[in-house]
C-alpha positions as CSV (number, residue, x, y, z in Angstrom):
1,M,14.0,-23.4,32.8
2,Q,12.0,-21.7,30.2
3,L,8.3,-22.4,29.6
4,L,6.0,-21.0,26.9
5,L,2.4,-22.2,27.3
6,I,0.1,-21.9,24.2
7,H,-3.7,-22.9,24.5
8,S,-4.2,-24.2,21.0
9,D,-7.0,-25.7,19.0
10,G,-5.2,-28.8,18.0
11,F,-1.5,-29.6,17.6
12,S,0.7,-31.8,15.4
13,W,4.2,-32.6,15.1
14,K,6.3,-34.9,12.6
15,V,10.0,-36.0,13.1
16,N,12.3,-35.2,10.6
17,D,16.0,-35.7,11.3
18,K,18.2,-36.3,14.5
19,A,19.3,-33.2,16.0
20,V,21.8,-34.9,18.5
21,S,23.6,-38.2,18.1
22,N,21.9,-39.6,21.1
23,A,18.1,-38.8,20.4
24,E,15.6,-40.7,22.4
25,S,14.3,-43.9,20.8
26,L,10.7,-43.7,19.2
27,S,8.3,-46.2,20.6
28,D,4.5,-46.5,21.4
29,H,4.9,-43.8,24.1
30,I,7.3,-41.7,22.3
31,L,5.7,-40.9,18.9
32,G,7.5,-39.7,15.7
33,E,4.4,-38.3,14.3
34,Y,1.2,-37.0,16.1
35,S,-2.0,-34.8,15.5
36,T,-5.0,-33.9,17.2
37,I,-7.7,-31.4,16.5
38,D,-8.8,-31.2,20.3
39,S,-8.1,-28.3,22.5
40,V,-4.8,-28.7,24.2
41,M,-2.3,-26.8,26.3
42,V,1.0,-26.9,24.4
43,I,4.0,-26.4,26.7
44,F,7.3,-25.5,25.0
45,I,10.3,-26.2,27.4
46,G,13.8,-25.0,27.3
47,V,16.2,-26.7,29.9
48,E,19.4,-24.8,30.7
49,T,22.5,-25.9,32.3
50,V,21.9,-24.1,35.5
51,D,18.7,-26.2,35.9
52,T,20.6,-29.3,36.7
53,D,21.9,-28.0,40.0
54,S,18.1,-27.8,41.7
55,T,16.2,-30.2,39.3
56,S,13.6,-31.2,42.0
57,Q,12.9,-27.8,43.1
58,L,12.5,-26.5,39.5
59,I,10.1,-29.4,38.6
60,K,8.0,-28.6,41.7
61,K,7.7,-24.9,40.6
62,S,7.1,-25.8,37.0
63,I,4.1,-28.2,37.9
64,L,2.7,-25.4,40.1
65,E,2.8,-23.0,37.1
66,I,1.4,-25.6,34.7
67,Q,-1.3,-26.5,37.1
68,Q,-2.3,-22.6,37.4
69,A,-2.4,-22.3,33.7
70,L,-4.5,-25.5,33.2
71,V,-7.0,-24.4,35.9
72,D,-7.3,-20.9,34.5
73,V,-8.4,-22.2,31.0
74,K,-9.9,-25.4,32.2
75,E,-7.7,-27.7,30.0
76,T,-7.0,-31.3,30.5
77,N,-5.0,-32.1,27.3
78,V,-1.3,-31.4,27.8
79,I,1.7,-31.7,25.4
80,L,5.2,-31.2,26.5
81,Y,7.4,-30.1,23.7
82,P,11.2,-29.7,24.1
83,W,12.3,-26.6,22.4
84,V,16.1,-25.7,23.1
85,H,15.5,-22.3,21.4
86,L,13.7,-21.0,24.4
87,A,17.0,-21.3,26.5
88,K,18.1,-17.6,27.5
89,T,21.4,-19.1,29.0
90,T,23.5,-22.2,28.0
91,P,21.2,-25.1,27.2
92,A,21.6,-28.4,29.2
93,K,23.4,-31.2,27.9
94,P,20.9,-33.5,26.0
95,T,21.3,-36.1,28.6
96,D,20.4,-33.8,31.5
97,A,17.7,-32.2,29.6
98,L,16.0,-35.3,28.6
99,R,16.3,-36.6,32.1
100,I,14.6,-33.4,33.4
101,L,11.7,-33.6,30.8
102,Q,11.1,-37.4,31.6
103,T,10.9,-36.4,35.3
104,L,8.7,-33.6,34.8
105,Q,6.3,-35.7,32.5
106,K,6.2,-38.5,35.2
107,Q,5.4,-36.2,38.2
108,L,2.9,-34.2,36.1
109,Q,1.0,-37.5,35.1
110,S,1.2,-38.6,38.7
111,K,-0.3,-35.3,40.0
112,F,-3.2,-35.4,37.4
113,P,-3.8,-39.1,36.5
114,D,-7.2,-38.2,34.7
115,F,-5.4,-35.8,32.3
116,H,-4.0,-36.7,28.8
117,I,-0.3,-35.7,28.9
118,L,2.0,-36.4,26.0
119,R,5.7,-35.6,25.4
120,A,7.2,-35.0,21.8
121,P,10.3,-36.8,21.2
122,F,13.6,-35.3,22.4
123,G,16.7,-34.7,20.2
124,Y,15.0,-34.4,16.8
125,Y,14.2,-31.6,14.4
126,K,10.4,-31.6,14.0
127,A,7.8,-30.0,12.0
128,F,4.9,-28.7,14.1
129,S,1.7,-26.7,13.7
130,L,-0.5,-25.1,16.3
131,H,-3.4,-22.7,16.3
132,C,-3.4,-20.4,19.2
133,K,-7.0,-19.8,20.5
134,G,-6.2,-16.1,21.0
135,H,-8.0,-15.3,24.2
136,A,-6.6,-13.5,27.0
137,L,-4.8,-16.3,28.8
138,A,-4.1,-18.4,25.7
139,E,-0.3,-17.4,25.7
140,R,2.0,-16.9,28.7
141,S,5.7,-17.5,29.3
142,K,7.5,-18.2,32.5
143,E,11.2,-18.3,33.7
144,I,11.4,-20.9,36.6
145,T,14.4,-20.4,38.7
146,S,15.7,-21.5,42.1
147,E,15.2,-18.1,43.4
148,K,12.7,-17.7,46.1
149,K,11.2,-14.3,44.7
150,E,9.2,-14.5,41.6
151,T,6.4,-12.4,40.0
152,Q,3.0,-14.1,40.6
153,L,0.0,-12.9,38.6
154,R,-3.0,-14.7,39.5
155,P,-6.4,-13.9,37.9
156,T,-9.0,-12.3,40.2
157,V,-12.5,-13.0,40.1
158,E,-13.3,-9.9,37.8
159,V,-10.6,-11.0,35.4
160,I,-11.9,-14.6,35.1
161,T,-15.3,-13.2,34.6
162,A,-14.2,-10.8,32.0
163,I,-12.3,-13.6,30.2
164,T,-15.3,-16.0,30.5
165,A,-17.4,-13.1,28.8
166,E,-14.9,-12.8,26.1
167,D,-14.8,-16.3,25.3
168,E,-18.6,-16.6,25.3
169,A,-19.3,-13.4,23.3
170,K,-20.2,-14.1,19.7
171,S,-19.6,-11.6,16.9
172,Q,-20.8,-11.3,13.5
173,F,-19.1,-9.5,10.5
174,F,-21.2,-7.2,8.2
175,I,-20.5,-4.9,5.4
176,L,-22.0,-1.5,6.0
177,T,-22.6,0.4,2.7
178,Q,-22.8,4.3,2.4
179,A,-26.5,3.8,2.0
180,G,-26.9,2.1,5.0
181,K,-27.2,-1.3,3.7
182,L,-26.1,-4.2,6.1
183,V,-24.7,-7.1,4.1
184,P,-23.2,-10.3,5.4
185,Y,-19.4,-10.2,4.7
186,D,-19.5,-13.5,2.9
187,S,-22.1,-12.4,0.3
188,F,-20.9,-9.0,-0.4
189,D,-20.0,-8.0,-3.9
190,Y,-16.3,-6.9,-3.5
191,E,-15.9,-5.9,-7.3
192,D,-13.3,-3.2,-7.8
193,L,-12.5,-3.2,-3.8
194,N,-9.7,-5.7,-3.9
195,D,-7.9,-4.0,-0.8
196,F,-11.2,-4.1,1.1
197,R,-11.7,-7.7,0.2
198,I,-8.2,-8.5,1.5
199,F,-8.7,-6.6,4.8
200,V,-12.2,-8.5,5.4
201,N,-10.5,-11.8,4.9
202,Y,-7.6,-10.8,7.2
203,E,-10.0,-9.8,9.9
204,T,-12.5,-12.5,9.7
205,A,-9.6,-15.2,9.6
206,K,-7.8,-13.6,12.5
207,D,-4.2,-15.1,11.3
208,R,-1.8,-12.8,12.8
209,T,1.4,-15.0,12.0
210,V,3.8,-14.2,9.2
211,S,6.2,-16.2,7.4
212,S,8.5,-14.0,5.2
213,P,10.0,-10.5,5.6
214,P,7.4,-7.9,4.9
215,K,8.1,-5.9,1.7
216,H,8.6,-2.4,3.5
217,V,11.6,-3.8,5.3
218,A,13.9,-3.4,2.1
219,L,12.5,0.1,1.5
220,M,13.1,1.3,5.1
221,K,16.7,0.3,4.6
222,Q,17.1,1.5,1.1
223,L,15.9,4.9,2.3
224,E,18.0,4.6,5.5
225,L,15.0,5.4,7.7
226,I,15.1,2.3,10.1
227,D,17.3,-0.8,10.6
228,Y,17.2,-3.8,12.9
229,E,19.3,-3.8,16.1
230,E,21.0,-7.1,16.7
231,G,22.3,-5.8,20.1
232,S,18.6,-5.4,21.4
233,D,15.6,-7.7,21.8
234,A,13.7,-8.8,18.6
235,G,11.2,-6.1,17.5
236,N,13.5,-3.2,18.7
237,F,14.8,-1.0,16.0
238,R,17.4,1.6,15.5
239,I,16.1,4.9,14.0
240,L,18.7,6.3,11.4
241,P,19.1,10.1,10.9
242,R,16.7,10.3,7.9
243,G,14.2,8.1,9.9
244,Y,14.7,10.5,12.9
245,V,13.5,13.4,10.5
246,V,10.4,11.5,9.4
247,K,9.5,10.2,13.0
248,H,9.7,13.5,14.6
249,L,7.6,15.2,11.7
250,I,4.8,12.5,12.4
251,E,4.8,12.9,16.0
252,N,4.9,16.7,15.8
253,H,1.9,16.8,13.4
254,V,-0.3,14.7,15.7
255,L,0.9,16.7,18.8
256,E,-0.2,20.1,17.2
257,M,-3.4,18.5,16.1
258,A,-4.0,17.3,19.7
259,I,-3.1,20.5,21.2
260,R,-5.4,22.5,18.7
261,Y,-8.0,20.2,19.6
262,G,-7.8,21.2,23.2
263,A,-5.6,18.5,24.9
264,M,-3.2,19.0,27.8
265,V,0.1,17.5,27.3
266,V,1.6,15.2,29.8
267,E,4.7,12.9,30.2
268,T,4.3,9.8,32.5
269,P,6.6,7.0,33.6
270,L,7.7,4.2,31.3
271,M,7.4,1.4,34.1
272,Y,4.9,0.7,36.8
273,S,4.4,-1.7,39.7
274,Y,2.8,-5.1,39.3
275,E,1.2,-4.4,42.8
276,H,-1.0,-1.3,42.1
277,P,-4.6,-2.6,42.5
278,S,-5.7,-0.6,39.5
279,L,-2.9,-1.9,37.2
280,K,-2.9,-5.5,38.5
281,K,-6.3,-6.1,36.7
282,Y,-4.9,-4.8,33.4
283,L,-1.9,-7.1,33.6
284,E,-3.7,-10.3,34.5
285,R,-5.4,-10.0,31.3
286,F,-2.0,-10.0,29.4
287,P,0.3,-12.5,31.3
288,A,2.7,-13.1,28.5
289,R,3.0,-9.7,27.0
290,Q,5.2,-7.6,29.3
291,Y,8.6,-6.6,29.6
292,I,9.7,-7.0,33.4
293,V,12.2,-4.8,35.0
294,K,13.8,-5.4,38.4
295,S,14.5,-2.7,40.9
296,G,15.9,-4.0,44.2
297,E,13.7,-7.0,45.0
298,K,10.4,-5.3,43.3
299,D,9.4,-6.3,39.7
300,Y,8.0,-3.5,37.5
301,F,6.7,-3.8,34.0
302,L,7.2,-1.5,30.9
303,R,4.1,0.2,29.8
304,F,2.4,-0.9,26.5
305,S,0.2,2.1,26.3
306,A,-0.2,5.5,27.9
307,C,-3.4,4.6,29.7
308,F,-1.8,3.5,33.0
309,G,0.1,6.9,33.6
310,Q,-2.9,9.0,32.2
311,F,-5.6,7.3,34.2
312,L,-3.4,7.5,37.3
313,T,-2.9,11.2,36.9
314,L,-6.7,11.8,36.4
315,S,-7.6,9.7,39.5
316,D,-5.4,12.0,41.5
317,A,-6.9,15.3,39.9
318,I,-9.9,17.3,41.3
319,I,-12.2,17.5,38.2
320,S,-15.4,19.6,37.9
321,Y,-18.2,19.1,35.4
322,R,-17.1,22.5,34.1
323,Q,-13.9,21.1,32.9
324,L,-15.4,18.3,30.9
325,P,-14.6,17.0,28.3
326,L,-11.2,17.0,29.7
327,K,-8.4,15.9,27.2
328,M,-4.9,14.6,27.9
329,F,-2.1,13.8,25.4
330,E,1.1,12.0,25.5
331,I,3.6,10.8,22.9
332,A,4.4,7.5,24.7
333,N,7.3,5.1,24.4
334,S,5.7,1.7,24.7
335,F,6.7,-1.8,24.9
336,R,4.7,-5.1,24.4
337,R,6.5,-8.6,24.0
338,E,4.6,-9.8,20.9
339,Q,5.2,-13.4,20.1
340,R,8.2,-14.1,17.9
341,G,6.1,-15.4,15.1
342,E,3.9,-12.4,15.1
343,L,6.6,-9.8,14.5
344,A,6.8,-8.4,11.2
345,G,9.2,-5.4,10.4
346,I,7.7,-2.3,11.9
347,R,4.0,-3.3,11.4
348,R,4.0,-5.5,14.5
349,L,7.1,-4.8,16.9
350,R,7.8,-4.9,20.5
351,A,9.1,-1.3,21.1
352,F,7.0,1.4,19.5
353,T,5.9,5.2,19.9
354,M,2.2,5.6,20.4
355,P,0.6,9.1,20.4
356,D,-2.2,8.5,22.9
357,L,-5.0,10.9,23.6
358,H,-7.6,10.2,26.4
359,T,-10.8,12.3,27.0
360,A,-13.1,12.2,30.0
361,A,-16.7,12.9,28.9
362,M,-19.6,13.5,31.2
363,D,-22.2,11.3,29.3
364,M,-22.8,9.1,26.3
365,Q,-24.0,12.2,24.4
366,S,-20.7,14.1,25.1
367,A,-18.7,11.1,24.5
368,K,-20.4,10.5,21.0
369,K,-19.8,14.3,20.2
370,E,-15.9,13.8,21.0
371,F,-15.8,10.5,19.1
372,E,-17.2,12.1,16.2
373,A,-14.5,15.0,16.2
374,Q,-11.7,12.6,16.9
375,F,-12.9,10.5,13.9
376,K,-12.6,13.4,11.7
377,L,-9.2,14.5,13.0
378,A,-8.0,11.0,12.4
379,F,-9.5,11.0,8.8
380,Q,-7.7,14.3,8.2
381,Y,-4.3,12.7,9.4
382,M,-4.7,9.8,7.0
383,R,-5.2,12.1,4.1
384,D,-2.0,14.1,5.3
385,I,0.1,11.1,5.3
386,E,-1.2,10.3,1.9
387,V,-2.2,6.6,2.2
388,S,-5.3,4.6,1.3
389,F,-7.0,2.7,4.1
390,E,-10.0,0.7,5.0
391,T,-12.4,1.2,7.9
392,A,-13.6,-1.2,10.6
393,F,-16.2,-0.3,13.3
394,R,-16.9,-2.7,16.2
395,M,-19.6,-2.4,18.6
396,T,-22.6,-4.3,20.5
397,T,-25.6,-4.9,18.3
398,E,-27.7,-3.0,20.7
399,F,-25.5,0.1,20.5
400,F,-25.7,-0.1,16.6
401,E,-29.4,-0.5,16.4
402,E,-29.7,2.5,18.7
403,N,-27.0,4.6,16.9
404,K,-27.3,3.4,13.2
405,D,-28.1,6.7,11.6
406,W,-25.2,8.4,13.5
407,I,-22.8,5.7,12.4
408,I,-23.9,6.1,8.8
409,S,-23.4,9.8,9.1
410,L,-19.9,9.3,10.2
411,I,-18.8,7.3,7.3
412,T,-20.5,9.4,4.5
413,N,-17.1,11.1,3.8
414,L,-15.2,7.9,3.6
415,E,-17.0,7.3,0.2
416,K,-16.7,3.3,0.5
417,P,-18.3,0.7,2.6
418,I,-16.7,-0.4,6.0
419,L,-16.4,-3.6,7.9
420,L,-18.8,-3.8,10.9
421,E,-18.2,-6.2,13.7
422,L,-21.3,-6.6,16.0
423,F,-21.1,-8.6,19.2
424,N,-24.2,-10.0,21.0
425,T,-22.9,-8.8,24.3
426,R,-20.2,-6.4,25.5
427,Y,-17.2,-8.4,26.7
428,A,-14.3,-5.7,26.7
429,Y,-14.0,-2.2,28.2
430,F,-15.3,-0.4,25.1
431,I,-18.8,-0.2,23.8
432,L,-17.7,1.4,20.6
433,K,-14.5,1.6,18.5
434,F,-13.3,2.2,15.0
435,E,-9.9,1.7,13.3
436,F,-8.4,2.9,10.0
437,N,-6.3,0.1,8.4
438,I,-3.4,-0.1,6.0
439,V,-3.5,-3.3,3.7
440,D,-0.1,-4.3,2.7
441,G,1.7,-6.4,0.3
442,Q,1.6,-9.7,2.4
443,R,-2.2,-9.4,2.4
444,K,-2.1,-8.4,6.1
445,A,-3.7,-5.3,7.5
446,G,-2.2,-2.9,10.3
447,A,-4.4,-0.7,12.4
448,L,-3.4,3.1,12.4
449,S,-6.0,5.6,13.8
450,T,-8.6,4.4,16.4
451,V,-11.0,5.8,18.8
452,Q,-12.7,3.7,21.5
453,I,-15.6,4.7,24.1
454,D,-14.6,3.1,27.2
455,V,-17.3,2.4,29.8
456,E,-15.3,0.6,32.5
457,N,-11.9,2.3,33.4
458,S,-13.0,5.3,35.1
459,E,-14.4,3.3,37.9
460,R,-11.6,0.8,37.9
461,F,-9.0,3.6,38.2
462,N,-11.2,5.5,40.5
463,I,-11.6,8.6,38.2
464,K,-14.2,11.0,39.2
465,Y,-15.7,14.4,38.5
466,I,-17.9,16.8,40.8
467,N,-21.4,17.1,39.0
468,E,-23.7,20.3,39.2
469,Q,-25.2,19.0,42.4
470,G,-21.7,18.6,44.1
471,Q,-21.7,14.8,43.8
472,E,-19.1,12.6,42.6
473,E,-19.8,10.7,39.3
474,Y,-17.7,8.6,37.1
475,P,-17.0,9.8,33.6
476,L,-16.9,8.0,30.3
477,L,-13.4,7.8,28.8
478,L,-12.3,7.7,25.1
479,H,-9.1,6.2,24.0
480,C,-7.9,7.8,20.8
481,S,-4.6,7.5,18.7
482,L,-5.1,9.9,15.8
483,S,-2.2,8.5,14.0
484,G,-1.5,5.0,15.4
485,S,2.1,4.2,16.5
486,T,4.7,6.3,14.8
487,E,6.5,3.3,13.3
488,R,3.4,1.8,12.0
489,V,2.7,5.1,10.1
490,I,6.0,4.8,8.4
491,Y,5.2,1.0,7.6
492,G,1.8,2.3,6.2
493,I,3.4,4.9,4.0
494,L,6.2,2.5,2.6
495,E,3.4,-0.1,2.0
496,E,1.4,2.4,0.1
497,Q,4.4,3.3,-2.3
498,I,5.0,-0.4,-2.8
499,K,1.6,-0.3,-4.3
500,R,2.3,2.7,-6.5
501,M,5.4,0.8,-7.8
502,Q,3.5,-2.2,-8.7
503,K,1.2,0.2,-10.7
504,G,4.1,1.6,-12.6
505,S,4.3,5.1,-10.5
506,K,7.3,6.5,-8.9
507,P,7.2,6.0,-5.1
508,Q,7.6,9.1,-2.7
509,L,7.1,10.2,0.7
510,P,4.8,13.3,1.3
511,L,6.8,16.5,0.6
512,W,6.4,17.6,4.3
513,L,7.9,14.3,5.4
514,S,10.8,13.8,3.2
515,P,14.2,13.8,5.1
516,A,15.5,16.0,2.3
517,Q,13.2,17.9,0.2
518,V,15.7,19.2,-2.1
519,R,19.0,17.9,-3.4
520,I,21.2,20.2,-5.3
521,L,23.4,18.7,-8.1
522,P,26.3,21.0,-9.3
523,V,27.5,19.8,-12.7
524,T,31.2,20.4,-11.7
525,G,33.0,21.8,-8.6
526,E,32.9,25.3,-10.0
527,F,29.3,25.5,-9.3
528,L,29.6,24.4,-5.8
529,S,29.6,28.1,-4.4
530,Y,26.5,29.1,-6.3
531,S,24.9,25.8,-5.1
532,E,25.5,26.8,-1.4
533,Q,24.0,30.2,-2.1
534,I,20.7,28.5,-3.0
535,A,20.8,26.1,-0.3
536,E,21.1,28.9,2.2
537,K,18.0,30.7,0.8
538,L,16.2,27.4,0.8
539,E,17.1,26.8,4.6
540,R,15.8,30.3,5.5
541,N,12.6,29.2,4.3
542,K,12.6,26.1,6.5
543,I,13.3,23.8,3.5
544,R,15.6,20.6,4.2
545,V,18.3,20.6,1.3
546,E,21.4,18.6,0.5
547,I,24.2,19.2,-1.9
548,D,25.8,16.3,-4.0
549,D,29.3,17.7,-4.0
550,R,30.9,14.3,-5.1
551,D,33.0,14.1,-8.1
552,L,30.6,11.9,-9.9
553,S,28.9,12.3,-13.3
554,L,25.5,14.2,-13.2
555,A,23.8,10.7,-14.2
556,K,25.2,9.1,-11.2
557,K,24.3,12.0,-8.9
558,I,20.8,12.0,-10.3
559,R,20.5,8.1,-9.9
560,A,21.7,8.5,-6.1
561,A,18.9,11.2,-5.4
562,E,16.2,9.0,-7.0
563,K,17.2,5.9,-5.0
564,L,16.4,8.2,-2.0
565,W,13.1,9.4,-3.5
566,I,14.4,13.0,-3.1
567,P,11.2,15.0,-4.2
568,L,13.0,18.0,-5.9
569,I,16.5,17.6,-7.8
570,F,18.2,20.9,-8.9
571,V,20.8,20.7,-11.5
572,I,23.0,23.6,-11.5
573,G,25.3,24.4,-14.4
574,E,26.4,27.3,-16.7
575,D,23.1,27.9,-18.1
576,E,21.4,28.1,-14.7
577,L,24.1,30.4,-13.4
578,K,23.8,32.9,-16.4
579,Q,19.9,32.9,-16.4
580,N,19.6,32.9,-12.5
581,K,17.1,30.1,-12.8
582,I,16.9,26.6,-11.4
583,N,16.6,23.4,-13.5
584,V,14.2,21.5,-11.3
585,R,13.1,17.8,-11.5
586,Y,9.7,17.3,-9.7
587,R,9.3,13.7,-8.7
588,K,5.7,13.8,-8.1
589,E,4.6,15.4,-11.4
590,N,7.5,13.6,-13.1
591,V,8.4,16.8,-15.0
592,Q,11.5,19.0,-15.4
593,E,11.2,22.8,-15.4
594,L,13.5,26.0,-15.6
595,Q,12.0,28.2,-12.8
596,S,13.1,30.9,-10.4
597,L,14.0,30.1,-7.0
598,K,11.2,32.1,-5.8
599,E,8.6,29.9,-7.8
600,V,10.2,26.7,-6.6
601,I,10.0,27.9,-2.9
602,A,6.3,28.8,-3.4
603,Y,5.6,25.4,-4.8
604,I,7.1,23.8,-1.6
605,G,5.1,26.2,0.5
606,K,2.0,25.4,-1.1
607,H,2.5,21.6,-0.8
608,T,3.5,21.8,2.8
609,A,1.3,24.2,4.1
610,E,-0.2,23.5,7.7
611,M,2.5,20.7,8.0
612,P,5.2,21.0,10.8
613,S,8.6,21.8,9.7
614,F,12.1,20.3,11.0
615,Y,15.7,20.7,10.5
616,R,17.9,18.6,8.4
617,V,19.8,16.3,10.7
618,I,22.6,14.9,8.4
619,P,25.4,16.8,6.8
620,K,24.5,19.1,3.9
621,L,27.3,17.8,1.7
622,V,26.6,14.4,0.5
623,S,30.3,13.7,0.5
624,H,30.2,14.0,4.4
625,Q,27.4,11.7,4.8
626,P,28.1,8.2,6.1
627,I,26.6,5.2,4.4
628,F,24.2,3.2,6.9
629,T,22.2,0.8,4.8
630,R,21.6,2.4,1.4
631,E,23.0,1.1,-1.9
632,V,25.3,3.5,-3.3
């Protein structure tokens, strides 16, 4: 039996049509339409064929799970909602499923006579709406089996205290201008700041659901970067060869930035034990967000950040104050089981790659210094990927009042206002954070770069350093992703180009990121040999090049290159061979020039200076390239 429990502000359903011929009859107790605005625990239930063999045992287990959930969030209103789509195996026969649901409702009501417990009608297609509260225990899922061994995560006193603090914490949104003026977000003048207005609306509404495919999905297929993988879980994607080049370059750039900044590079495990005392408190805060992996009789979870491995590594290290600030970096494959309704292409997914930097700092003065340095690095990275972005800072009111001038000095180079969220009390592990956010074609936002000052986890993970007096102290920790997840960077770049197209400009990837930087188009086969000589010289200069050797008209070859956003197109014919020149089409400048190869190489070098390079990973000849997702 599968359970999905959502703590919601209100819930409604309305019966449309019968889904099975023997749907249960509607009555005063089984309502065809229902709506409430009260707080309620909605329990979606999928009954499977295997559940009919041990119904009594499964119902007892289900009631225990439901009881725990209700106690955790102090809820007394319950709705049981049959949802066959939750079934992981074969759904039970309708008669069996209805019988089990009726028994569960009856026994649940008997155990909690003072609770208000409703069940939505079985056997119908129904429209429903809910509004998840969004706190740490608002969403959880559970698979109820007849096996004795199950993973149990029970909130500790510390976690319950933290969740209560989060629920009670009040925040206010303001706009902070370059001049240091603080304006309530709903009275700010957003003239000529359309993206900023959309971003503020998105953040203050806190609606993360999506109802249609994001616009970047079509582009990632057209460019043969990334595609869905039907053989995996939702939110897990396949990276195609051209996408591999882009992904590698994005990661290599942030890796090189972190190394130049002074970070040590590590690799840590993908999965961790539920029973580790430091990790357990993390996991109890996110009960429905992990992928579970079994090894023998033990359950492990797939990490959803690099924090776990890096913090455990630091906790085992002997650290002196002389070594602070100490920086540790990892490009971490990460996993998080986002809700299906929140998945959105490569903006919000379940398997992603997170360049993660953590810094141990001696005190707040040192932490602020590193925060500022990382903020500037992240700002540089956003310029390198050539996207526009909106900025948010989040902190306690007390911290802002004490550091207002410093915060204003940080945002000077942004040249536009920021969204500022102020909390009346600190409820999370961080006391300060910022984010650079992309605004997309669905009027949603995706956070890329971020830095946070963490004042809790060094003690939780027992990370210590030896001070000048030879005594142990807990450092402050900084969480930093200079780029954001690699997949979300690609999403940001594609969504930026959608805006360009809407304004009538040609879309393009940054030259250093383009899977193929040059495509050579020999007018006929007799110029193929000369084209290959040019390609060889380009490759000696670390330039990724392809040759369209197909027996097609020049117009069709140009159109094919344009569809893949190739930055430079060389046309090679009789005139170019005689003059020893290249007829070059520059996509970015939208011009065509007759130049020497040396001039073209100099142009590419100028526009890719300081950026990482990488090899071509697809055949050089276009006739040898398979077709994955692009239109020919």
